[in-house]
N, CA, C and O atoms as a printed pandas DataFrame, in Angstrom:
     atom_number atom_name residue_name chain_id  residue_number  x_coord  y_coord  z_coord
0              1         N          MET        A               1  -26.332  -24.325   -5.941
1              2        CA          MET        A               1  -25.376  -23.899   -4.959
2              3         C          MET        A               1  -26.067  -23.739   -3.610
3              4         O          MET        A               1  -27.132  -23.128   -3.521
4              5         N          VAL        A               2  -25.480  -24.269   -2.602
5              6        CA          VAL        A               2  -26.027  -24.170   -1.256
6              7         C          VAL        A               2  -25.177  -23.200   -0.461
7              8         O          VAL        A               2  -23.953  -23.322   -0.436
8              9         N          LEU        A               3  -25.811  -22.245    0.185
9             10        CA          LEU        A               3  -25.084  -21.290    1.013
10            11         C          LEU        A               3  -25.140  -21.727    2.467
11            12         O          LEU        A               3  -26.175  -22.176    2.959
12            13         N          ASP        A               4  -24.023  -21.590    3.137
13            14        CA          ASP        A               4  -23.934  -21.963    4.541
14            15         C          ASP        A               4  -23.325  -20.794    5.291
15            16         O          ASP        A               4  -22.263  -20.304    4.908
16            17         N          GLU        A               5  -23.973  -20.337    6.350
17            18        CA          GLU        A               5  -23.464  -19.230    7.135
18            19         C          GLU        A               5  -22.956  -19.752    8.456
19            20         O          GLU        A               5  -23.586  -20.607    9.079
20            21         N          LYS        A               6  -21.809  -19.236    8.888
21            22        CA          LYS        A               6  -21.212  -19.681   10.132
22            23         C          LYS        A               6  -20.501  -18.501   10.771
23            24         O          LYS        A               6  -19.912  -17.676   10.074
24            25         N          MET        A               7  -20.553  -18.418   12.088
25            26        CA          MET        A               7  -19.900  -17.332   12.800
26            27         C          MET        A               7  -18.434  -17.697   13.008
27            28         O          MET        A               7  -18.123  -18.769   13.527
28            29         N          CYS        A               8  -17.547  -16.814   12.606
29            30        CA          CYS        A               8  -16.113  -17.022   12.793
30            31         C          CYS        A               8  -15.755  -16.566   14.205
31            32         O          CYS        A               8  -15.931  -15.393   14.531
32            33         N          GLU        A               9  -15.262  -17.457   15.036
33            34        CA          GLU        A               9  -14.994  -17.157   16.438
34            35         C          GLU        A               9  -13.821  -16.201   16.608
35            36         O          GLU        A               9  -13.807  -15.394   17.538
36            37         N          GLU        A              10  -12.837  -16.286   15.716
37            38        CA          GLU        A              10  -11.646  -15.450   15.850
38            39         C          GLU        A              10  -11.975  -13.972   15.732
39            40         O          GLU        A              10  -11.561  -13.184   16.581
40            41         N          ASN        A              11  -12.695  -13.587   14.720
41            42        CA          ASN        A              11  -12.915  -12.178   14.419
42            43         C          ASN        A              11  -14.334  -11.704   14.702
43            44         O          ASN        A              11  -14.636  -10.531   14.486
44            45         N          ASP        A              12  -15.200  -12.569   15.173
45            46        CA          ASP        A              12  -16.598  -12.240   15.439
46            47         C          ASP        A              12  -17.277  -11.606   14.227
47            48         O          ASP        A              12  -17.962  -10.590   14.352
48            49         N          ILE        A              13  -17.085  -12.210   13.057
49            50        CA          ILE        A              13  -17.751  -11.732   11.854
50            51         C          ILE        A              13  -18.501  -12.887   11.221
51            52         O          ILE        A              13  -18.182  -14.055   11.444
52            53         N          LEU        A              14  -19.488  -12.545   10.442
53            54        CA          LEU        A              14  -20.292  -13.552    9.768
54            55         C          LEU        A              14  -19.641  -13.903    8.431
55            56         O          LEU        A              14  -19.396  -13.021    7.608
56            57         N          VAL        A              15  -19.369  -15.161    8.219
57            58        CA          VAL        A              15  -18.710  -15.624    7.006
58            59         C          VAL        A              15  -19.695  -16.480    6.233
59            60         O          VAL        A              15  -20.337  -17.363    6.802
60            61         N          THR        A              16  -19.818  -16.223    4.936
61            62        CA          THR        A              16  -20.673  -17.029    4.067
62            63         C          THR        A              16  -19.779  -17.856    3.162
63            64         O          THR        A              16  -18.964  -17.316    2.414
64            65         N          TRP        A              17  -19.938  -19.168    3.237
65            66        CA          TRP        A              17  -19.172  -20.082    2.405
66            67         C          TRP        A              17  -20.092  -20.693    1.371
67            68         O          TRP        A              17  -21.233  -21.049    1.664
68            69         N          GLU        A              18  -19.583  -20.810    0.161
69            70        CA          GLU        A              18  -20.345  -21.478   -0.868
70            71         C          GLU        A              18  -19.907  -22.930   -0.934
71            72         O          GLU        A              18  -18.718  -23.240   -0.860
72            73         N          LYS        A              19  -20.876  -23.808   -1.072
73            74        CA          LYS        A              19  -20.565  -25.231   -1.174
74            75         C          LYS        A              19  -20.346  -25.560   -2.641
75            76         O          LYS        A              19  -21.208  -25.302   -3.481
76            77         N          ASN        A              20  -19.183  -26.134   -2.943
77            78        CA          ASN        A              20  -18.873  -26.532   -4.315
78            79         C          ASN        A              20  -19.696  -27.751   -4.700
79            80         O          ASN        A              20  -20.176  -28.475   -3.828
80            81         N          PRO        A              21  -19.864  -27.985   -5.994
81            82        CA          PRO        A              21  -20.648  -29.154   -6.422
82            83         C          PRO        A              21  -20.105  -30.475   -5.892
83            84         O          PRO        A              21  -20.873  -31.401   -5.635
84            85         N          GLU        A              22  -18.778  -30.569   -5.727
85            86        CA          GLU        A              22  -18.231  -31.823   -5.223
86            87         C          GLU        A              22  -18.303  -31.929   -3.703
87            88         O          GLU        A              22  -17.907  -32.949   -3.138
88            89         N          GLY        A              23  -18.800  -30.897   -3.040
89            90        CA          GLY        A              23  -19.043  -30.983   -1.608
90            91         C          GLY        A              23  -18.012  -30.308   -0.731
91            92         O          GLY        A              23  -18.255  -30.139    0.464
92            93         N          SER        A              24  -16.866  -29.915   -1.274
93            94        CA          SER        A              24  -15.864  -29.246   -0.453
94            95         C          SER        A              24  -16.216  -27.762   -0.325
95            96         O          SER        A              24  -16.993  -27.227   -1.116
96            97         N          ARG        A              25  -15.637  -27.111    0.674
97            98        CA          ARG        A              25  -15.947  -25.700    0.905
98            99         C          ARG        A              25  -14.719  -24.840    0.676
99           100         O          ARG        A              25  -13.590  -25.264    0.923
100          101         N          ASP        A              26  -14.955  -23.631    0.202
101          102        CA          ASP        A              26  -13.893  -22.641    0.066
102          103         C          ASP        A              26  -13.804  -21.890    1.384
103          104         O          ASP        A              26  -14.420  -20.837    1.549
104          105         N          LYS        A              27  -13.044  -22.428    2.312
105          106        CA          LYS        A              27  -12.996  -21.868    3.661
106          107         C          LYS        A              27  -12.195  -20.579    3.674
107          108         O          LYS        A              27  -11.069  -20.505    3.180
108          109         N          ASN        A              28  -12.808  -19.587    4.247
109          110        CA          ASN        A              28  -12.169  -18.289    4.498
110          111         C          ASN        A              28  -11.570  -17.655    3.240
111          112         O          ASN        A              28  -10.620  -16.878    3.337
112          113         N          MET        A              29  -12.106  -17.972    2.078
113          114        CA          MET        A              29  -11.568  -17.390    0.846
114          115         C          MET        A              29  -11.765  -15.876    0.855
115          116         O          MET        A              29  -10.881  -15.136    0.423
116          117         N          GLY        A              30  -12.898  -15.414    1.336
117          118        CA          GLY        A              30  -13.144  -13.979    1.407
118          119         C          GLY        A              30  -12.175  -13.286    2.339
119          120         O          GLY        A              30  -11.700  -12.189    2.046
120          121         N          GLN        A              31  -11.882  -13.917    3.454
121          122        CA          GLN        A              31  -10.947  -13.322    4.406
122          123         C          GLN        A              31   -9.550  -13.251    3.812
123          124         O          GLN        A              31   -8.832  -12.280    4.048
124          125         N          LYS        A              32   -9.155  -14.249    3.055
125          126        CA          LYS        A              32   -7.838  -14.238    2.426
126          127         C          LYS        A              32   -7.732  -13.098    1.421
127          128         O          LYS        A              32   -6.699  -12.436    1.321
128          129         N          VAL        A              33   -8.812  -12.880    0.682
129          130        CA          VAL        A              33   -8.811  -11.803   -0.305
130          131         C          VAL        A              33   -8.690  -10.460    0.394
131          132         O          VAL        A              33   -7.913   -9.613   -0.047
132          133         N          TYR        A              34   -9.434  -10.241    1.467
133          134        CA          TYR        A              34   -9.376   -8.977    2.179
134          135         C          TYR        A              34   -8.024   -8.769    2.843
135          136         O          TYR        A              34   -7.544   -7.637    2.899
136          137         N          LYS        A              35   -7.400   -9.815    3.343
137          138        CA          LYS        A              35   -6.067   -9.678    3.927
138          139         C          LYS        A              35   -5.054   -9.292    2.856
139          140         O          LYS        A              35   -4.168   -8.473    3.102
140          141         N          THR        A              36   -5.181   -9.879    1.669
141          142        CA          THR        A              36   -4.286   -9.540    0.571
142          143         C          THR        A              36   -4.481   -8.086    0.149
143          144         O          THR        A              36   -3.512   -7.362   -0.076
144          145         N          MET        A              37   -5.744   -7.667    0.043
145          146        CA          MET        A              37   -6.030   -6.286   -0.328
146          147         C          MET        A              37   -5.533   -5.311    0.739
147          148         O          MET        A              37   -5.046   -4.227    0.417
148          149         N          LYS        A              38   -5.656   -5.698    1.997
149          150        CA          LYS        A              38   -5.183   -4.856    3.099
150          151         C          LYS        A              38   -3.673   -4.672    3.016
151          152         O          LYS        A              38   -3.165   -3.564    3.193
152          153         N          GLY        A              39   -2.956   -5.763    2.745
153          154        CA          GLY        A              39   -1.506   -5.686    2.623
154          155         C          GLY        A              39   -1.072   -4.831    1.444
155          156         O          GLY        A              39   -0.128   -4.048    1.547
156          157         N          ALA        A              40   -1.765   -4.986    0.328
157          158        CA          ALA        A              40   -1.436   -4.200   -0.857
158          159         C          ALA        A              40   -1.713   -2.710   -0.622
159          160         O          ALA        A              40   -0.932   -1.856   -1.041
160          161         N          GLY        A              41   -2.814   -2.410    0.039
161          162        CA          GLY        A              41   -3.134   -1.014    0.339
162          163         C          GLY        A              41   -2.120   -0.385    1.273
163          164         O          GLY        A              41   -1.714    0.759    1.067
164          165         N          ALA        A              42   -1.705   -1.118    2.298
165          166        CA          ALA        A              42   -0.712   -0.603    3.240
166          167         C          ALA        A              42    0.624   -0.373    2.538
167          168         O          ALA        A              42    1.298    0.625    2.793
168          169         N          ALA        A              43    1.003   -1.290    1.659
169          170        CA          ALA        A              43    2.259   -1.132    0.921
170          171         C          ALA        A              43    2.193    0.077   -0.004
171          172         O          ALA        A              43    3.170    0.816   -0.126
172          173         N          ASN        A              44    1.056    0.285   -0.655
173          174        CA          ASN        A              44    0.905    1.445   -1.545
174          175         C          ASN        A              44    1.013    2.751   -0.781
175          176         O          ASN        A              44    1.646    3.695   -1.255
176          177         N          ILE        A              45    0.407    2.820    0.390
177          178        CA          ILE        A              45    0.492    4.037    1.208
178          179         C          ILE        A              45    1.926    4.269    1.661
179          180         O          ILE        A              45    2.413    5.399    1.612
180          181         N          ALA        A              46    2.612    3.214    2.103
181          182        CA          ALA        A              46    3.994    3.350    2.559
182          183         C          ALA        A              46    4.906    3.830    1.426
183          184         O          ALA        A              46    5.723    4.728    1.629
184          185         N          VAL        A              47    4.771    3.243    0.244
185          186        CA          VAL        A              47    5.600    3.660   -0.890
186          187         C          VAL        A              47    5.266    5.093   -1.290
187          188         O          VAL        A              47    6.166    5.855   -1.644
188          189         N          GLY        A              48    4.009    5.468   -1.241
189          190        CA          GLY        A              48    3.611    6.835   -1.569
190          191         C          GLY        A              48    4.217    7.859   -0.631
191          192         O          GLY        A              48    4.672    8.914   -1.072
192          193         N          VAL        A              49    4.227    7.558    0.663
193          194        CA          VAL        A              49    4.821    8.478    1.640
194          195         C          VAL        A              49    6.322    8.588    1.413
195          196         O          VAL        A              49    6.879    9.684    1.476
196          197         N          ILE        A              50    6.982    7.462    1.150
197          198        CA          ILE        A              50    8.429    7.482    0.916
198          199         C          ILE        A              50    8.768    8.300   -0.328
199          200         O          ILE        A              50    9.704    9.099   -0.313
200          201         N          VAL        A              51    8.003    8.098   -1.407
201          202        CA          VAL        A              51    8.247    8.854   -2.637
202          203         C          VAL        A              51    8.010   10.341   -2.404
203          204         O          VAL        A              51    8.762   11.167   -2.922
204          205         N          LEU        A              52    6.998   10.697   -1.648
205          206        CA          LEU        A              52    6.711   12.100   -1.348
206          207         C          LEU        A              52    7.857   12.742   -0.583
207          208         O          LEU        A              52    8.285   13.847   -0.918
208          209         N          VAL        A              53    8.361   12.057    0.451
209          210        CA          VAL        A              53    9.449   12.600    1.262
210          211         C          VAL        A              53   10.721   12.734    0.429
211          212         O          VAL        A              53   11.398   13.758    0.505
212          213         N          VAL        A              54   11.055   11.720   -0.362
213          214        CA          VAL        A              54   12.250   11.783   -1.205
214          215         C          VAL        A              54   12.132   12.922   -2.218
215          216         O          VAL        A              54   13.111   13.619   -2.487
216          217         N          GLY        A              55   10.948   13.110   -2.773
217          218        CA          GLY        A              55   10.752   14.204   -3.728
218          219         C          GLY        A              55   10.927   15.571   -3.097
219          220         O          GLY        A              55   11.536   16.459   -3.694
220          221         N          ILE        A              56   10.401   15.746   -1.902
221          222        CA          ILE        A              56   10.535   17.033   -1.214
222          223         C          ILE        A              56   12.002   17.306   -0.866
223          224         O          ILE        A              56   12.491   18.418   -1.063
224          225         N          VAL        A              57   12.699   16.293   -0.350
225          226        CA          VAL        A              57   14.114   16.456    0.006
226          227         C          VAL        A              57   14.937   16.766   -1.239
227          228         O          VAL        A              57   15.797   17.646   -1.202
228          229         N          ALA        A              58   14.692   16.060   -2.335
229          230        CA          ALA        A              58   15.432   16.319   -3.569
230          231         C          ALA        A              58   15.177   17.739   -4.076
231          232         O          ALA        A              58   16.103   18.414   -4.525
232          233         N          GLY        A              59   13.945   18.187   -4.005
233          234        CA          GLY        A              59   13.628   19.550   -4.432
234          235         C          GLY        A              59   14.330   20.597   -3.592
235          236         O          GLY        A              59   14.836   21.584   -4.125
236          237         N          ILE        A              60   14.366   20.392   -2.282
237          238        CA          ILE        A              60   15.052   21.340   -1.394
238          239         C          ILE        A              60   16.547   21.371   -1.707
239          240         O          ILE        A              60   17.148   22.443   -1.777
240          241         N          LEU        A              61   17.150   20.181   -1.895
241          242        CA          LEU        A              61   18.582   20.135   -2.218
242          243         C          LEU        A              61   18.879   20.834   -3.539
243          244         O          LEU        A              61   19.888   21.531   -3.654
244          245         N          LEU        A              62   18.012   20.659   -4.543
245          246        CA          LEU        A              62   18.220   21.329   -5.829
246          247         C          LEU        A              62   18.126   22.849   -5.699
247          248         O          LEU        A              62   18.906   23.573   -6.318
248          249         N          ILE        A              63   17.191   23.326   -4.909
249          250        CA          ILE        A              63   17.041   24.776   -4.707
250          251         C          ILE        A              63   18.254   25.344   -3.978
251          252         O          ILE        A              63   18.758   26.404   -4.348
252          253         N          VAL        A              64   18.727   24.647   -2.944
253          254        CA          VAL        A              64   19.873   25.132   -2.168
254          255         C          VAL        A              64   21.136   25.158   -3.029
255          256         O          VAL        A              64   21.861   26.153   -3.045
256          257         N          THR        A              65   21.396   24.060   -3.746
257          258        CA          THR        A              65   22.610   24.045   -4.575
258          259         C          THR        A              65   22.524   25.039   -5.732
259          260         O          THR        A              65   23.535   25.628   -6.114
260          261         N          GLY        A              66   21.339   25.229   -6.288
261          262        CA          GLY        A              66   21.169   26.236   -7.341
262          263         C          GLY        A              66   21.400   27.634   -6.813
263          264         O          GLY        A              66   21.992   28.472   -7.493
264          265         N          GLY        A              67   20.931   27.890   -5.593
265          266        CA          GLY        A              67   21.161   29.195   -4.975
266          267         C          GLY        A              67   22.636   29.450   -4.722
267          268         O          GLY        A              67   23.116   30.568   -4.908
268          269         N          LYS        A              68   23.355   28.420   -4.300
269          270        CA          LYS        A              68   24.802   28.576   -4.089
270          271         C          LYS        A              68   25.508   28.873   -5.405
271          272         O          LYS        A              68   26.404   29.716   -5.455
272          273         N          LEU        A              69   25.106   28.178   -6.478
273          274        CA          LEU        A              69   25.717   28.445   -7.779
274          275         C          LEU        A              69   25.458   29.877   -8.239
275          276         O          LEU        A              69   26.359   30.534   -8.761
276          277         N          ILE        A              70   24.258   30.352   -8.052
277          278        CA          ILE        A              70   23.922   31.715   -8.479
278          279         C          ILE        A              70   24.687   32.740   -7.645
279          280         O          ILE        A              70   25.177   33.738   -8.176
280          281         N          SER        A              71   24.789   32.490   -6.329
281          282        CA          SER        A              71   25.503   33.456   -5.477
282          283         C          SER        A              71   27.002   33.460   -5.753
283          284         O          SER        A              71   27.655   34.481   -5.539
284          285         N          ASP        A              72   27.560   32.359   -6.219
285          286        CA          ASP        A              72   28.993   32.278   -6.477
286          287         C          ASP        A              72   29.348   32.359   -7.963
287          288         O          ASP        A              72   30.459   32.000   -8.353
288          289         N          LYS        A              73   28.408   32.829   -8.797
289          290        CA          LYS        A              73   28.664   32.832  -10.232
290          291         C          LYS        A              73   29.764   33.842  -10.606
291          292         O          LYS        A              73   30.413   33.682  -11.640
292          293         N          SER        A              74   29.979   34.862   -9.793
293          294        CA          SER        A              74   31.057   35.825  -10.094
294          295         C          SER        A              74   32.432   35.201   -9.855
295          296         O          SER        A              74   33.420   35.680  -10.411
296          297         N          LYS        A              75   32.519   34.162   -9.053
297          298        CA          LYS        A              75   33.791   33.507   -8.752
298          299         C          LYS        A              75   34.156   32.427   -9.759
299          300         O          LYS        A              75   35.277   31.919   -9.751
300          301         N          ILE        A              76   33.215   32.078  -10.622
301          302        CA          ILE        A              76   33.442   31.002  -11.588
302          303         C          ILE        A              76   34.073   31.591  -12.849
303          304         O          ILE        A              76   33.520   32.514  -13.447
304          305         N          LEU        A              77   35.216   31.068  -13.251
305          306        CA          LEU        A              77   35.902   31.517  -14.463
306          307         C          LEU        A              77   35.917   30.403  -15.481
307          308         O          LEU        A              77   36.136   29.243  -15.131
308          309         N          PHE        A              78   35.685   30.739  -16.744
309          310        CA          PHE        A              78   35.746   29.753  -17.817
310          311         C          PHE        A              78   36.877   30.089  -18.743
311          312         O          PHE        A              78   37.105   29.378  -19.722
């Protein structure tokens, strides 16, 4: 395996490409992986924040409605 290093002009980072036996290169494969991981991480954080907010709101609504039921239990007839 032959290693070839080249400076990526877009991002000013050093990219190492491995040369395949047939001579073609896996261009920017590392960058693609990191972009995919970045997107997955951002999505996980966004979903986590949404779930946290929905959970807090649901808990507050349950406490408020439960309090109303307890305060009005003398008015409820069965």
